C-alpha positions in Angstrom: -8.2 8.0 10.8 -9.4 4.4 10.2 -7.3 1.3 10.0 -8.5 -0.8 7.0 -5.8 -3.5 7.2 -2.8 -4.2 9.5 -0.6 -1.1 9.2 -2.8 0.5 6.5 -5.0 3.5 7.3 -7.2 6.0 5.5 -7.9 9.5 6.6 -9.7 12.1 4.4 -7.2 14.7 5.6 -4.2 12.6 4.4 -3.6 12.1 0.7 -7.3 12.6 -0.1 -8.3 9.5 1.8 -6.0 7.1 -0.2 -4.7 4.1 1.7 -1.3 4.9 3.3 1.0 3.2 5.7 0.1 4.1 9.3 2.1 7.0 10.7 3.2 8.1 7.3 1.9 9.9 4.2 3.3 7.1 1.9 0.5 5.6 -0.3 0.2 1.9 -0.7 0.1 2.2 -4.5 3.4 4.0 -4.5 5.1 1.2 -2.5 3.6 -1.5 -4.7 4.6 0.4 -7.8 8.2 0.8 -6.6 8.4 -3.0 -6.0 6.9 -3.7 -9.4 9.5 -1.4 -10.9 12.2 -3.6 -9.5 13.2 -2.1 -6.2 13.8 -4.5 -3.3 11.8 -4.5 -0.2 14.8 -3.2 1.7 15.4 -0.3 -0.8 11.8 0.8 -0.7 11.8 0.7 3.1 15.0 2.7 3.3 13.9 5.3 0.7 10.6 6.1 2.5 11.6 5.6 6.1 9.5 2.4 6.5 10.0 -0.9 8.2 10.2 -4.0 6.2 6.9 -5.1 7.7 5.3 -1.9 6.4 6.3 -2.8 2.8 5.0 -6.3 3.2 1.7 -5.0 4.7 1.3 -2.9 1.5 1.8 -5.9 -0.6 -0.7 -8.0 1.5 -3.3 -5.2 1.3 -2.9 -4.9 -2.5 -3.3 -8.7 -2.8 -6.4 -8.6 -0.7 -8.0 -5.9 -2.8 -7.2 -7.6 -6.0 -8.4 -10.9 -4.7 -11.8 -9.3 -3.9 -12.0 -7.6 -7.4 -14.3 -9.1 -10.0 -13.7 -8.3 -13.7 -16.3 -9.0 -16.3 -15.1 -9.6 -19.8 -17.0 -7.6 -22.4 -17.8 -9.4 -25.6 
């Protein structure tokens, strides 16, 4: 298991190496998707047995990944 961001880890034996919250099998993209769908931070935390800080860490990680992404417009 390797920590790639605060509270975010990857392990080939867990969810095929997708980023998950440390100590869980909850993928970062699931958490972000639930928030995007309108769930509150508290509701997501309660539904998946997470701490509020875990949910915020998932958002921070997603923002970091998107901030590093470069998209080229095709013409």
